Structure formats: structure tokens, C-alpha cells
C-alpha positions as CSV (number, residue, x, y, z in Angstrom):
1,D,425.5,-36.0,315.6
2,V,427.4,-39.2,316.6
3,S,430.6,-37.9,315.1
4,E,430.6,-35.0,317.7
5,I,430.6,-37.5,320.5
6,I,433.5,-39.4,318.9
7,A,435.4,-36.1,318.5
8,V,434.9,-35.1,322.1
9,R,435.3,-38.4,323.9
10,G,437.7,-40.1,321.5
11,G,437.8,-43.9,321.7
12,G,436.3,-44.2,325.2
13,I,432.7,-44.0,324.3
14,R,429.9,-46.5,324.8
15,L,427.1,-46.7,322.2
16,V,424.3,-49.2,321.7
17,C,423.8,-49.6,318.0
18,M,420.7,-51.4,316.8
19,D,419.5,-52.4,313.3
20,K,415.9,-52.8,312.3
21,I,414.3,-52.8,315.7
22,S,410.6,-53.1,315.1
23,D,409.1,-53.5,318.6
24,T,408.7,-50.3,320.6
25,S,408.4,-52.1,323.9
26,N,411.7,-53.9,323.2
27,L,413.3,-50.6,322.2
28,G,412.1,-48.9,325.4
29,S,413.5,-51.7,327.5
30,I,416.9,-51.6,325.7
31,I,417.0,-47.8,326.2
32,R,416.2,-48.2,329.9
33,T,419.0,-50.8,330.3
34,A,421.5,-48.7,328.3
35,A,420.8,-45.7,330.6
36,A,421.4,-47.9,333.6
37,F,424.8,-48.8,332.3
38,G,425.6,-45.2,331.5
39,V,426.0,-45.4,327.7
40,D,426.8,-42.3,325.8
41,G,424.1,-42.8,323.2
42,V,421.7,-45.2,321.4
43,V,422.1,-45.4,317.6
44,L,419.2,-46.7,315.5
45,S,419.1,-47.6,311.9
46,S,416.8,-45.5,309.8
47,D,414.4,-48.4,309.4
48,S,413.9,-49.0,313.1
49,C,410.7,-48.1,315.0
50,D,410.1,-44.6,316.4
51,A,411.9,-44.2,319.7
52,W,409.5,-41.4,320.6
53,Y,406.4,-43.5,320.2
54,R,404.4,-43.3,323.5
55,R,404.8,-47.0,324.3
56,C,408.6,-46.8,323.9
57,V,408.8,-43.7,326.1
58,R,406.6,-45.4,328.7
59,V,408.6,-48.7,328.8
60,S,411.9,-46.7,329.0
61,M,410.4,-45.2,332.2
62,G,411.6,-41.8,331.2
63,T,415.3,-42.7,330.7
64,I,414.9,-41.9,327.0
65,F,415.2,-38.2,328.1
66,K,418.6,-39.0,329.6
67,V,420.3,-40.9,326.8
68,P,420.9,-39.3,323.4
69,I,419.1,-41.1,320.6
70,Y,420.6,-41.0,317.1
71,R,419.1,-42.3,313.8
72,V,421.5,-43.0,311.0
73,N,421.0,-44.1,307.4
74,D,424.1,-46.2,307.2
75,L,424.6,-48.1,310.4
76,Q,427.2,-50.5,308.9
77,G,429.2,-47.5,307.7
78,L,429.0,-45.9,311.2
79,C,430.2,-49.2,312.8
80,K,433.1,-49.3,310.4
81,E,434.0,-45.6,311.1
82,L,433.8,-46.4,314.9
83,G,436.3,-49.2,314.4
84,E,438.6,-47.1,312.4
85,R,438.6,-44.5,315.2
86,G,439.5,-47.1,317.8
87,V,436.1,-47.6,319.4
88,D,435.6,-51.2,320.5
89,T,432.5,-52.9,319.0
90,I,430.7,-55.8,320.7
91,A,427.9,-57.4,318.7
92,T,425.8,-60.6,318.9
């Protein structure tokens, strides 16, 4: 659960949050990049593609096994909660 990471690490966490990602190759690449930067987890909205689809795992080059993957129903609510707990949010 994402809230467990927040409770343990406090405000010094790094999460990559993604909404409605539909391409498994792109997701695998993002996971690989996130792992290279040492993020604490990848959060996907419930309507994103399957992170465990074979193409995504292959493109991630196995880093999917090193980065916790979370799927949440209310991504906006999570981002709001993160902000309230002092976690910096960067979005484009």
C-alpha cells in the first residue's frame, strides 16, 4: 500500500504517478527509467495497462522486479493526500 511507504519514509519519497497509460512498451520504458533514478514506487491509475504484461516486463529489462508497482482507483485523491503530507509533486 502506498500509504505504508508514506508512513515509513515521511515526505522524502519519490513516486512516479501515471494516469491512463495505455501502451505497455511506454510503461516498461518509464519503469526502467524510474528504477535508474531510484524511485520508491510507480503508481498507476486503475485504468492503465497491465504492468505485468510480457511486453512491459521485457521493455523494463527486469527492473519491474526492483520497483514496487501500485494500482490505485483514485489517483487524484492520492496526489492530493501526498501534497497534504508534504510530498512534493512534479507533473507535466
